[in-house]
C-alpha positions as CSV (number, residue, x, y, z in Angstrom):
1,M,-51.8,-47.8,-122.1
2,I,-49.7,-45.8,-124.5
3,F,-49.1,-42.0,-124.3
4,S,-46.8,-41.3,-127.1
5,L,-45.5,-38.2,-129.2
6,D,-44.8,-38.3,-132.7
7,V,-42.3,-35.9,-134.2
8,M,-41.6,-35.4,-137.6
9,R,-39.5,-33.6,-140.0
10,A,-41.3,-30.1,-140.7
11,R,-38.4,-28.1,-142.2
12,K,-38.6,-25.0,-140.4
13,G,-41.9,-25.5,-138.6
14,D,-43.7,-27.9,-136.4
15,C,-45.5,-31.1,-137.2
16,L,-46.6,-33.4,-134.3
17,M,-49.2,-36.0,-133.6
18,L,-50.2,-37.4,-130.1
19,H,-51.2,-41.0,-129.5
20,Y,-52.9,-42.0,-126.3
21,G,-55.3,-44.6,-124.8
22,A,-55.3,-48.4,-125.1
23,A,-52.9,-50.2,-127.1
24,D,-55.9,-52.1,-128.9
25,D,-57.8,-48.9,-129.4
26,P,-55.5,-45.9,-129.8
27,H,-56.6,-42.2,-130.3
28,H,-54.9,-39.7,-132.4
29,L,-54.4,-35.6,-132.3
30,I,-52.4,-33.9,-135.0
31,I,-50.7,-30.5,-133.7
32,D,-49.5,-28.1,-136.4
33,G,-48.5,-29.3,-140.1
34,G,-45.2,-27.5,-140.9
35,P,-44.9,-25.2,-143.9
36,K,-45.1,-26.3,-147.5
37,A,-43.3,-29.4,-148.5
38,V,-44.1,-31.2,-145.3
39,Y,-47.4,-32.7,-145.6
40,L,-46.5,-35.2,-148.6
41,P,-43.2,-36.3,-147.5
42,S,-43.8,-36.1,-143.7
43,L,-47.2,-36.1,-142.4
44,R,-49.3,-38.1,-144.9
45,P,-46.8,-41.2,-144.9
46,R,-47.1,-41.1,-141.1
47,L,-50.8,-41.1,-141.3
48,E,-50.7,-44.1,-143.9
49,L,-48.4,-46.0,-141.5
50,V,-50.7,-45.6,-138.6
51,R,-53.5,-46.5,-140.7
52,A,-51.8,-49.6,-141.8
53,N,-51.0,-50.7,-138.0
54,Q,-54.8,-50.2,-137.1
55,S,-55.6,-52.5,-140.3
56,L,-58.2,-49.9,-141.6
57,P,-60.3,-51.0,-144.5
58,A,-59.6,-48.8,-147.6
59,N,-63.2,-46.9,-147.2
60,K,-62.6,-46.4,-143.5
61,P,-60.6,-42.9,-142.5
62,L,-58.5,-42.9,-139.6
63,D,-60.0,-40.9,-136.7
64,I,-58.5,-37.9,-135.6
65,E,-59.9,-36.9,-132.2
66,C,-58.7,-33.1,-132.5
67,L,-56.7,-31.1,-135.0
68,M,-54.9,-28.1,-133.1
69,V,-53.2,-25.4,-135.1
70,S,-51.4,-23.6,-132.4
71,H,-51.3,-20.2,-134.5
72,V,-51.5,-18.5,-137.7
73,D,-48.0,-18.8,-139.2
74,D,-46.9,-20.6,-142.5
75,D,-44.6,-22.9,-140.8
76,H,-47.3,-24.3,-138.7
77,I,-50.3,-24.1,-141.0
78,Q,-49.6,-24.8,-144.3
79,G,-49.2,-28.6,-144.2
80,I,-52.7,-28.7,-142.5
81,L,-53.9,-26.5,-145.5
82,D,-52.5,-29.4,-147.8
83,L,-54.4,-32.0,-145.9
84,T,-57.8,-30.2,-145.6
85,K,-57.6,-29.5,-149.4
86,E,-56.8,-33.3,-150.0
87,L,-60.0,-34.2,-147.9
88,I,-62.2,-31.5,-149.4
89,T,-61.3,-32.9,-152.7
90,K,-62.1,-36.7,-151.6
91,K,-65.3,-35.4,-150.0
92,K,-66.3,-33.8,-153.5
93,D,-65.6,-37.0,-155.3
94,K,-67.4,-38.9,-152.9
95,Q,-64.3,-41.0,-151.8
96,P,-63.1,-41.6,-148.3
97,G,-60.4,-39.3,-146.9
98,I,-57.2,-40.5,-145.4
99,V,-58.5,-39.1,-142.0
100,Q,-61.7,-38.0,-140.4
101,I,-61.3,-35.0,-138.0
102,F,-63.9,-34.5,-135.0
103,N,-62.7,-31.4,-133.4
104,F,-60.8,-28.3,-134.4
105,W,-58.7,-26.1,-132.0
106,H,-57.5,-22.8,-133.5
107,N,-57.6,-19.2,-132.7
108,S,-58.3,-17.1,-135.7
109,F,-56.5,-13.8,-136.0
110,E,-59.9,-12.0,-136.4
111,D,-60.9,-13.3,-132.9
112,I,-57.8,-12.7,-131.3
113,I,-57.8,-8.9,-132.2
114,D,-61.8,-9.0,-132.2
115,A,-61.8,-7.3,-135.7
116,K,-61.4,-7.8,-139.2
117,P,-58.0,-7.0,-140.2
118,D,-58.7,-5.5,-143.5
119,E,-56.3,-2.7,-143.1
120,L,-53.4,-5.3,-142.4
121,T,-54.3,-7.5,-145.3
122,A,-54.1,-4.4,-147.4
123,A,-50.8,-3.6,-146.1
124,L,-49.3,-6.9,-146.8
125,S,-50.6,-6.7,-150.4
126,S,-49.1,-3.5,-151.0
127,Q,-45.7,-5.1,-149.7
128,S,-46.1,-7.6,-152.4
129,V,-46.8,-10.4,-149.7
130,T,-49.9,-11.8,-150.9
131,A,-52.1,-15.0,-151.0
132,S,-49.6,-16.5,-153.6
133,V,-46.7,-15.9,-151.3
134,G,-48.3,-18.4,-148.9
135,G,-47.4,-16.6,-145.8
136,E,-43.8,-16.6,-146.5
137,V,-41.8,-13.2,-145.9
138,P,-40.0,-12.1,-148.9
139,D,-36.3,-11.2,-148.2
140,D,-36.4,-8.0,-149.8
141,L,-39.5,-7.0,-147.7
142,D,-38.7,-3.1,-146.7
143,I,-39.8,-2.5,-143.5
144,D,-38.5,0.2,-141.1
145,V,-37.3,-1.8,-138.1
146,D,-35.9,1.2,-136.2
147,G,-35.9,0.7,-132.4
148,Q,-37.4,-3.0,-133.0
149,D,-35.9,-6.5,-132.5
150,P,-35.5,-7.7,-136.3
151,E,-36.7,-11.2,-135.1
152,T,-39.8,-9.7,-133.4
153,V,-40.6,-7.7,-136.8
154,V,-40.2,-10.9,-138.7
155,S,-42.5,-13.1,-136.4
156,T,-45.1,-10.4,-136.6
157,I,-45.1,-9.7,-140.1
158,K,-45.1,-14.0,-140.6
159,V,-48.3,-14.0,-138.5
160,L,-49.8,-11.4,-140.4
161,A,-48.8,-12.6,-144.0
162,S,-50.5,-16.0,-142.8
163,I,-54.0,-14.2,-142.0
164,Q,-55.4,-15.2,-145.2
165,Q,-54.0,-18.9,-144.8
166,G,-56.0,-19.0,-141.4
167,Q,-59.0,-17.8,-143.1
168,Q,-58.9,-20.6,-145.6
169,L,-58.1,-23.2,-143.0
170,R,-61.3,-22.0,-141.1
171,S,-63.4,-22.4,-144.2
172,D,-61.9,-25.6,-145.0
173,V,-62.4,-27.4,-141.8
174,I,-65.7,-25.7,-140.5
175,N,-67.5,-25.3,-144.1
176,G,-65.8,-28.0,-145.9
177,L,-65.4,-30.8,-143.8
178,K,-68.2,-29.8,-141.3
179,V,-66.0,-29.8,-138.2
180,N,-66.9,-28.1,-134.9
181,L,-64.4,-25.1,-133.8
182,N,-63.2,-25.1,-130.3
183,A,-66.0,-27.1,-129.0
184,E,-64.9,-27.1,-125.4
185,T,-65.4,-23.3,-125.4
186,D,-68.6,-23.3,-127.6
187,G,-66.6,-21.8,-130.5
188,K,-65.0,-18.8,-128.7
189,L,-61.4,-18.2,-128.4
190,I,-59.2,-20.7,-126.6
191,M,-57.6,-18.7,-123.7
192,A,-56.0,-19.1,-120.4
193,Q,-57.8,-17.7,-117.4
194,E,-57.2,-17.5,-113.7
195,N,-57.4,-21.1,-112.1
196,S,-59.1,-22.3,-115.1
197,E,-59.9,-26.0,-115.2
198,P,-58.4,-28.5,-117.8
199,F,-60.6,-29.4,-120.7
200,D,-61.8,-33.2,-121.0
201,L,-60.8,-34.2,-124.4
202,G,-62.4,-37.8,-123.8
203,N,-60.7,-41.1,-123.2
204,G,-58.5,-39.9,-120.4
205,L,-56.8,-37.1,-121.9
206,S,-57.0,-33.6,-120.6
207,F,-55.7,-30.2,-121.9
208,T,-54.9,-27.2,-119.6
209,V,-54.6,-24.1,-121.5
210,V,-51.7,-21.9,-120.7
211,G,-51.8,-19.4,-123.2
212,P,-52.8,-16.9,-124.8
213,M,-54.0,-15.3,-121.5
214,L,-57.2,-13.7,-121.4
215,T,-56.0,-10.4,-119.8
216,E,-53.3,-9.9,-122.5
217,L,-55.9,-10.7,-125.2
218,Q,-58.0,-8.0,-123.8
219,Q,-55.2,-5.6,-123.8
220,L,-54.1,-6.5,-127.5
221,Q,-57.7,-5.9,-128.6
222,K,-57.8,-2.5,-126.9
223,D,-54.6,-1.6,-128.5
224,H,-55.6,-2.5,-132.0
225,Q,-58.9,-0.4,-131.8
226,K,-56.9,2.5,-130.6
227,W,-54.3,2.0,-133.4
228,L,-57.3,2.0,-136.1
229,K,-58.5,5.4,-134.6
230,E,-55.2,7.0,-134.8
231,L,-54.6,5.7,-138.3
232,A,-57.9,6.9,-139.5
233,K,-56.7,10.4,-138.0
234,Q,-53.3,10.5,-139.6
235,G,-54.5,9.3,-143.0
236,K,-51.6,6.5,-143.0
237,T,-50.7,4.6,-146.5
238,P,-50.9,0.7,-146.2
239,A,-47.1,0.5,-146.1
240,D,-47.3,2.9,-143.1
241,V,-49.8,0.7,-141.6
242,L,-47.7,-2.5,-141.5
243,A,-44.7,-0.7,-140.1
244,A,-46.7,0.7,-137.5
245,Y,-48.2,-2.5,-136.5
246,V,-45.1,-4.4,-135.7
247,D,-46.3,-5.3,-132.2
248,P,-44.3,-8.2,-130.3
249,S,-47.8,-9.0,-128.6
250,V,-48.9,-10.3,-131.9
251,P,-46.7,-13.5,-132.5
252,N,-46.7,-13.9,-128.5
253,L,-50.4,-14.1,-128.0
254,S,-51.2,-15.9,-131.3
255,S,-50.0,-19.2,-130.0
256,I,-52.3,-21.5,-128.1
257,V,-50.1,-23.2,-125.3
258,V,-51.4,-26.4,-123.5
259,L,-50.2,-29.0,-121.0
260,A,-51.6,-32.3,-122.2
261,E,-52.2,-35.1,-119.3
262,F,-52.7,-38.7,-119.6
263,E,-52.2,-41.2,-116.9
264,S,-50.1,-38.8,-115.0
265,K,-47.7,-38.1,-117.8
266,R,-47.6,-34.4,-119.2
267,I,-46.5,-32.8,-122.5
268,L,-46.1,-29.0,-122.8
269,F,-46.9,-27.9,-126.4
270,T,-45.8,-24.3,-126.7
271,G,-46.1,-23.2,-130.1
272,D,-44.4,-19.9,-130.9
273,A,-45.0,-18.2,-127.5
274,R,-42.4,-16.6,-125.6
275,G,-40.9,-18.3,-122.7
276,D,-41.9,-15.6,-120.1
277,K,-45.2,-15.4,-121.2
278,I,-45.7,-19.3,-120.9
279,L,-44.2,-19.0,-117.2
280,K,-46.8,-16.6,-116.4
281,G,-49.6,-18.5,-118.1
282,L,-48.6,-21.5,-115.9
283,E,-49.0,-19.3,-112.8
284,L,-52.1,-17.9,-114.0
285,V,-53.8,-21.2,-114.3
286,G,-52.6,-22.3,-111.1
287,L,-50.1,-25.2,-112.2
288,V,-46.9,-23.6,-110.7
289,Q,-46.5,-21.0,-107.8
290,A,-45.0,-17.6,-108.3
291,G,-41.5,-18.4,-109.1
292,G,-41.8,-22.1,-108.7
293,K,-40.9,-25.1,-111.1
294,L,-43.1,-27.6,-113.3
295,N,-41.8,-30.8,-114.1
296,V,-43.2,-32.4,-117.5
297,D,-42.2,-35.5,-119.5
298,V,-42.1,-33.6,-122.7
299,L,-41.3,-30.0,-123.6
300,K,-41.9,-28.9,-126.9
301,V,-39.5,-25.9,-127.0
302,P,-41.1,-22.7,-128.0
303,H,-40.5,-21.1,-131.4
304,H,-38.0,-23.6,-132.7
305,G,-35.4,-22.9,-130.2
306,S,-35.1,-19.2,-130.9
307,S,-33.3,-17.5,-128.2
308,N,-35.1,-14.4,-128.6
309,N,-38.1,-16.4,-126.9
310,L,-36.4,-17.6,-124.1
311,E,-34.3,-17.2,-120.9
312,K,-31.9,-19.4,-118.9
313,D,-34.8,-19.5,-116.2
314,F,-37.3,-21.0,-118.8
315,F,-35.1,-23.9,-118.5
316,E,-34.5,-23.7,-115.0
317,R,-38.1,-23.8,-114.2
318,I,-39.7,-26.0,-116.7
319,I,-37.9,-29.3,-116.3
320,A,-38.1,-32.0,-118.5
321,K,-37.2,-35.6,-119.5
322,H,-37.5,-34.8,-123.3
323,Y,-36.8,-31.4,-125.1
324,V,-38.1,-31.3,-128.6
325,F,-36.3,-28.6,-130.8
326,S,-38.0,-28.4,-134.2
327,G,-36.2,-26.5,-137.1
328,D,-33.7,-27.1,-140.0
329,G,-31.5,-24.0,-139.2
330,E,-33.8,-21.5,-141.4
331,H,-34.1,-18.2,-139.5
332,G,-31.3,-19.4,-137.4
333,N,-33.3,-21.8,-135.4
334,P,-32.5,-23.8,-133.1
335,E,-30.2,-21.4,-132.0
336,R,-26.9,-22.2,-130.1
337,E,-27.6,-19.7,-127.5
338,S,-31.0,-21.7,-126.7
339,L,-29.2,-25.0,-126.4
340,E,-26.7,-23.2,-124.2
341,M,-29.3,-22.1,-121.7
342,L,-30.7,-25.8,-121.4
343,H,-27.2,-27.1,-121.1
344,D,-26.4,-24.5,-118.4
345,A,-29.7,-25.0,-116.4
346,R,-29.1,-28.7,-116.2
347,D,-26.4,-30.8,-114.5
348,D,-24.4,-33.1,-116.9
349,S,-25.5,-36.0,-114.7
350,D,-29.2,-35.3,-115.4
351,E,-30.9,-37.9,-117.2
352,Y,-32.7,-36.1,-120.2
353,V,-33.0,-36.3,-124.2
354,V,-32.6,-33.5,-126.5
355,H,-34.5,-34.2,-129.8
356,L,-33.5,-32.5,-133.2
357,T,-35.5,-32.9,-136.2
358,Y,-32.4,-32.6,-138.5
359,P,-28.6,-33.5,-138.2
360,V,-26.7,-30.9,-136.5
361,A,-24.4,-30.3,-139.7
362,V,-27.7,-29.9,-141.8
363,I,-28.8,-27.3,-139.2
364,D,-25.5,-25.4,-139.1
365,K,-25.4,-25.2,-142.9
366,A,-28.9,-23.3,-142.9
367,R,-27.8,-21.2,-139.8
368,K,-24.7,-19.9,-141.4
369,E,-26.6,-19.0,-144.5
370,E,-29.1,-17.1,-142.4
371,W,-26.0,-15.3,-140.4
372,D,-24.6,-14.5,-143.5
373,K,-27.8,-12.9,-145.2
374,Q,-28.7,-10.8,-141.9
375,Q,-25.2,-9.4,-142.0
376,K,-25.3,-8.5,-145.5
377,R,-28.9,-6.9,-144.7
378,Q,-27.3,-5.1,-141.9
379,K,-24.2,-3.8,-143.8
380,T,-26.7,-2.4,-146.6
381,N,-28.7,-0.7,-143.9
382,A,-25.7,0.8,-142.3
383,L,-24.9,2.4,-145.6
384,K,-28.3,3.5,-146.5
385,H,-28.8,5.0,-142.9
386,P,-25.4,6.1,-141.3
387,E,-27.2,8.4,-138.9
388,K,-28.9,5.4,-137.1
389,N,-25.6,3.6,-136.3
390,V,-26.7,0.1,-137.3
391,E,-25.4,-2.7,-135.7
392,V,-23.7,-5.3,-137.8
393,R,-22.9,-8.7,-136.5
394,E,-19.5,-10.2,-136.6
395,D,-18.4,-12.7,-139.2
396,W,-19.6,-16.4,-138.8
397,S,-17.1,-18.4,-136.8
398,E,-17.5,-22.3,-136.4
399,P,-15.9,-22.3,-133.0
400,T,-18.2,-19.5,-131.8
401,H,-21.3,-20.2,-133.5
402,S,-21.8,-23.5,-134.7
403,L,-24.0,-26.1,-132.9
404,T,-21.2,-28.8,-134.0
405,A,-18.5,-26.9,-131.9
406,F,-20.6,-26.5,-128.9
407,F,-21.5,-30.2,-129.0
408,A,-17.9,-31.0,-129.4
409,D,-17.1,-29.0,-126.4
410,H,-19.8,-30.5,-124.5
411,P,-19.6,-34.2,-125.1
412,D,-22.0,-35.0,-122.1
413,F,-24.7,-32.9,-123.5
414,A,-23.9,-34.3,-126.9
415,N,-24.7,-37.8,-125.9
416,K,-28.0,-36.5,-124.9
417,L,-29.1,-35.9,-128.6
418,S,-31.5,-38.0,-130.3
419,I,-31.9,-36.9,-134.2
420,I,-35.0,-38.0,-136.4
421,E,-33.7,-40.2,-139.3
422,T,-34.9,-39.5,-142.8
423,G,-38.1,-41.7,-143.3
424,E,-38.0,-43.4,-139.8
425,P,-40.8,-42.6,-137.1
426,H,-39.5,-40.7,-134.2
427,V,-41.5,-41.5,-131.2
428,I,-41.2,-40.4,-127.8
429,N,-43.1,-43.2,-125.6
430,L,-44.1,-42.2,-122.1
431,L,-46.0,-45.3,-121.2
432,D,-46.2,-48.4,-123.3
433,E,-44.2,-48.6,-126.6
434,L,-46.4,-47.4,-129.4
435,G,-45.1,-50.1,-132.0
436,F,-45.8,-48.2,-135.2
């Protein structure tokens, strides 16, 4: 039997495949597709290789039991849009597509807030974040972040900027490809409830939903309706709307978090959820006791290893044999602080593997560029708003800030690294070897 996680290079995002079942009759899932320029160089070649291994005829697509998009965010969704666009074109031309999708797991932002986000869409357009941007957030976007963590602001805006991508994806998959949405919940939101049972995805695979949590979704929906009423009373402009809607609940509650289990092996998929919310969700559904620990075979580290989403106790309480940090250094991820947390939470003698999707030098180069860009922005804001006492980060220091220096100082930890090679499959085998 096989239960293998396929990790692909996805620039700043996530792109994963899950393979499971009998070696002579494997089943496949796709989980996220990364941002633009990921589908053609990464995901599509991998799909072709899997097809070739199964000796499928040219007119037979590869069966994908489930396509899961963890949340609306460009660095998770755009590669899937590229795939669905290709599939729809093939369908119109009456040609077989590369895959056939049988189930689609995704929470639309409209369903999450229980309303059509027209005001948010208008606000984004007024800030030059349009559909043509494709969910990307321009560097010159002028949003007042007073009192807010900058990364929370950017994460929220990235989700909002991807609303139109999410709408397009739903249309592509549901209308264009005639695939059922969230079949296990009768088309309703995928969410965690107290002591909820795992969903049987067939062929021995189960998913236990850990997030988003019902109680917090209900609170977000309540807050959104209250916000809309206040907005109407105050006569706010679209630009004011977006600045007012920088809500840390938005990115945290947008991600589907699931524990996948097959033949007693476990993989925790976390999307971009916050670590404390993941722990709370695990307790809610009864997978761990309050303050307890969970052992898994693979942990997909949330939000590409952003330290904003993590605390040391996250790694102390979720103990894995394999840790997957996706990200090429853009937006600073994976961050050195997150890797330090993992190192401090585990003993050097522990046997585990840290998987990076890009070489350390590549990640550090992009991390330094991001560091310098944010420093420049802070200096500009400090000059523009001296009354706010804007904090400006220190100059980049290789010994203090780089991953290269950190791994050099911790050789035992560095020996646990496994880095994806260009053009080579990177598969974490939990049972028999996948072989392709």
